[in-house]
C-alpha angles and dihedrals in degrees: 000000000000122000120189113207119204128179113228131194118275098035097296125138122204118212115193119190105206093198099052099025088233116154118197124187114201124190115230094177129071088261136342145176128228135173106236113176094203089067094044097237146019115326113218111207101209099197145004109290095026112149137207116188131192122188114168105301094342118098130179137180130203116191091348138115131202118231112199129200108278094035113125092241096047096094093048091046091050090049089052090051091051091050092048091050092050092050091046092049092049091050092050090047092050091049093052092044089055091048091049091049091050091051092047090051090052090049093050090050091060 
């Protein structure tokens, strides 16, 4: 069995089982939001350790809610997702910039 682990914005980790095709999203933060098409809206992870799982056409939620377009909290949830993505992108950018700078320093020392 091979499981690919990917960090996602907002304190969510994606676990993908290559044998079963099962995708599990696990919340590492106190709460988080994520657009997951399989659930038809924004999944609100209500607590640390909350899980959303997709296997083929089967979906399941543990300690999560689905916020659909038109719901009173949808706009705020979407704004939270945008903020989390911006922060995540900035952190990734900063990490790669540091790595590039370290490599450039090694190159200049040659």
